C-alpha positions as CSV (number, residue, x, y, z in Angstrom):
1,M,145.6,132.6,14.2
2,E,143.4,131.2,11.4
3,E,142.8,128.1,13.5
4,L,141.7,130.2,16.4
5,A,139.3,132.2,14.3
6,E,137.9,129.0,12.8
7,L,137.4,127.5,16.3
8,E,135.6,130.7,17.5
9,S,133.4,130.6,14.4
10,R,132.5,127.0,15.1
11,Q,131.8,127.8,18.8
12,T,129.4,130.6,17.8
13,Q,127.6,128.3,15.4
14,I,127.2,125.7,18.1
15,L,125.9,128.3,20.6
16,R,123.3,129.4,18.1
17,R,122.2,125.9,17.5
18,I,121.9,125.3,21.2
19,A,119.8,128.5,21.5
20,Q,117.5,127.3,18.8
21,L,117.1,123.9,20.4
22,E,116.5,125.4,23.8
23,L,113.7,127.6,22.4
24,S,112.1,124.7,20.6
25,I,112.2,122.6,23.7
26,L,110.7,125.4,25.8
27,R,107.5,125.5,23.7
28,P,107.5,122.9,21.0
29,S,103.8,122.5,20.7
30,N,103.3,126.3,20.5
31,N,105.7,126.6,17.6
32,Y,104.1,123.6,15.8
33,L,100.6,124.9,16.2
34,N,101.5,128.6,15.9
35,I,99.8,129.3,19.2
36,Q,100.9,132.2,21.4
37,I,101.7,131.5,25.0
38,P,99.1,133.4,27.1
39,A,100.5,136.6,28.6
40,T,101.1,136.5,32.3
41,A,99.7,139.1,34.7
42,T,103.0,140.9,34.7
43,E,103.2,141.1,30.9
44,E,99.6,142.3,30.7
45,R,100.2,145.0,33.3
46,L,103.4,146.3,31.8
47,S,102.0,146.3,28.3
48,A,99.1,148.4,29.6
49,V,101.5,150.8,31.3
50,L,103.5,151.2,28.1
51,V,100.5,151.7,25.9
52,D,99.1,154.2,28.3
53,G,102.4,156.0,28.2
54,G,102.2,156.3,24.4
55,V,104.7,153.5,23.6
56,K,103.8,151.5,20.5
57,D,107.0,149.7,19.3
58,F,107.7,147.1,22.0
59,S,107.5,143.4,22.5
60,F,107.9,140.7,25.2
61,K,109.7,137.4,24.8
62,R,109.9,134.5,27.1
63,V,113.3,132.8,27.5
64,P,114.4,129.5,29.0
65,S,115.1,129.3,32.7
66,D,118.9,128.9,32.1
67,Y,119.1,131.9,29.9
68,Y,121.6,133.6,32.2
69,D,124.0,130.7,31.8
70,W,124.2,131.3,28.1
71,A,126.8,133.2,26.2
72,F,125.7,136.7,24.9
73,E,125.6,135.4,21.4
74,A,123.1,132.7,22.3
75,R,121.0,135.3,24.2
76,R,121.1,137.6,21.2
77,D,119.8,134.8,18.9
78,V,117.0,133.7,21.1
79,L,115.7,137.2,21.4
80,G,116.4,138.1,17.8
81,A,118.4,141.1,19.0
82,A,120.5,143.1,16.4
83,S,123.8,142.4,18.4
84,I,125.1,141.4,21.8
85,H,125.4,145.2,22.5
86,H,121.6,145.5,22.3
87,L,121.3,143.3,25.4
88,C,120.8,145.6,28.4
89,K,119.9,145.5,32.1
90,S,118.4,147.8,34.7
91,I,120.3,148.1,38.0
92,V,119.1,150.0,41.1
93,L,121.7,152.2,42.8
94,V,121.7,153.8,46.2
95,N,123.5,157.0,47.2
96,T,125.1,155.8,50.4
97,Q,126.4,159.2,51.3
98,A,123.2,161.2,50.7
99,S,122.4,163.6,53.6
100,S,120.0,162.3,56.2
101,D,117.0,164.2,54.9
102,I,117.3,162.5,51.5
103,T,115.5,159.2,51.9
104,D,113.3,158.8,48.8
105,C,113.1,159.7,45.1
106,S,111.1,162.9,45.3
107,D,114.0,165.0,44.0
108,R,115.2,163.7,40.6
109,Q,118.4,165.7,40.8
110,N,119.3,164.5,44.2
111,S,117.5,161.2,44.7
112,K,118.4,158.5,47.3
113,Y,118.0,155.9,44.5
114,Y,118.5,155.7,40.7
115,V,117.8,153.0,38.1
116,V,120.6,152.8,35.6
117,V,120.1,151.1,32.2
118,V,123.4,149.8,30.8
119,Q,124.6,147.2,28.2
120,Y,125.7,143.8,29.5
121,T,128.8,144.2,27.3
122,A,129.8,147.6,28.9
123,R,131.7,148.4,32.1
124,F,129.6,150.6,34.3
125,S,131.3,153.6,35.9
126,A,129.7,154.8,39.2
127,D,132.2,157.7,39.4
128,T,130.9,159.1,36.1
129,V,127.3,159.1,37.5
130,K,128.7,160.7,40.7
131,N,130.3,163.5,38.6
132,F,127.1,163.9,36.6
133,L,124.9,164.4,39.6
134,Y,127.4,166.8,41.1
135,T,127.3,168.9,38.0
136,L,123.5,168.5,37.7
137,N,123.2,170.2,41.1
138,N,125.5,173.0,40.0
139,G,128.1,172.1,42.6
140,K,125.8,173.2,45.4
141,I,126.0,169.7,47.0
142,P,129.4,168.6,48.0
143,K,130.8,165.8,45.8
144,K,131.4,163.7,48.9
145,R,127.6,163.5,49.2
146,F,127.4,161.3,46.1
147,N,128.5,157.7,46.4
148,L,126.5,155.4,44.1
149,R,126.5,151.7,45.0
150,L,124.5,148.7,43.9
151,A,121.4,148.6,46.2
152,P,120.9,145.4,48.2
153,E,118.7,142.9,46.4
154,E,115.9,143.2,49.0
155,I,115.8,147.0,48.7
156,S,115.8,146.8,44.9
157,Q,112.8,144.4,45.0
158,K,111.0,146.5,47.5
159,L,111.4,149.7,45.4
160,T,110.7,148.1,42.0
161,G,108.5,145.2,42.8
162,F,110.7,143.0,40.6
163,E,113.2,140.3,41.7
164,H,116.8,139.9,40.6
165,N,117.2,139.5,36.8
166,G,113.6,140.6,36.3
167,V,114.2,144.3,37.2
168,T,112.8,146.8,34.6
169,C,112.2,150.5,34.9
170,V,108.6,150.1,33.5
171,G,105.8,149.8,36.0
172,M,108.0,150.1,39.1
173,K,106.3,150.4,42.6
174,T,108.4,153.5,43.1
175,D,109.0,156.3,40.6
176,I,112.7,156.0,40.6
177,P,114.7,158.4,38.3
178,V,116.2,156.6,35.4
179,I,119.7,157.1,34.0
180,L,120.2,155.7,30.5
181,D,123.7,155.0,29.3
182,E,124.5,157.2,26.2
183,A,126.0,154.1,24.5
184,I,122.5,152.6,24.2
185,V,121.2,155.8,22.5
186,K,123.9,155.4,19.8
187,L,123.0,151.8,19.0
188,H,121.8,150.9,15.4
189,P,119.2,149.8,15.0
190,D,117.6,151.8,17.8
191,Y,115.8,148.9,19.5
192,F,117.2,147.3,22.6
193,W,116.3,144.6,25.1
194,L,116.1,144.7,28.9
195,G,114.4,142.9,31.8
196,G,110.6,142.4,31.4
197,G,109.5,142.2,35.1
198,E,110.0,138.4,35.4
199,I,113.3,136.5,35.4
200,D,112.4,134.7,32.1
201,L,110.6,137.6,30.5
202,K,112.4,140.2,28.3
203,L,111.2,143.5,26.9
204,G,112.3,144.9,23.6
205,I,111.6,148.5,23.0
206,R,112.3,151.3,20.5
207,T,115.0,153.6,22.1
208,S,113.2,156.9,21.2
209,E,110.0,155.7,22.7
210,F,111.8,154.4,25.8
211,I,113.3,157.9,26.2
212,N,109.9,159.6,25.8
213,F,108.3,157.2,28.3
214,T,110.9,157.2,31.1
215,K,112.3,160.7,30.7
216,P,115.8,159.5,31.7
217,F,119.0,161.4,32.3
218,I,121.2,160.3,29.4
219,V,124.8,159.9,30.7
220,N,128.0,158.5,29.2
221,C,128.5,156.2,32.2
222,S,130.2,153.1,30.7
223,G,133.2,151.8,28.7
224,S,133.8,148.7,26.7
């Protein structure tokens, strides 16, 4: 057991070294000269949206192109996140059993689509969201009318304006209701990371400000 623990410790150290090397390779001249990479149009637009929405404590970070091939520990280190549990994602869900007259997101309580923000380390439960929406509508809509599934990638991109791995619930093309996993609200410190509108752009934000900005439903919809 001690040998296994030592091997895991060494592996973690190696992953951190790799993350540091990748970042230095990504922009060595910028680190050396202490020059900021110019913000892209996406970063500028989303920053303006956040500021207009009263958000003050947020930041964007550019990551290497192979970021999603890395272990969670390496991703944590390159972002400077507090833990691997502070790494989150936004996924677009579609209610495949919604009645034929429910085609958009105009009704937050009974929307055709939802964006759910969950931790990468958590196991998302669609059934929990189904039960939440059923209760939210006071049981007036049959439970069989709720069946949340991952929206096809082309639908997600059409609704949000962001491609796979770049999806964020800030500045979306469509005002899709947001569901925030309760586990994220309980994180300490209360600052988490999610997609930033581009595949290699990540957004860090204070949880309380995210909640004030997106007005999400906070649901216990995952497990470890």
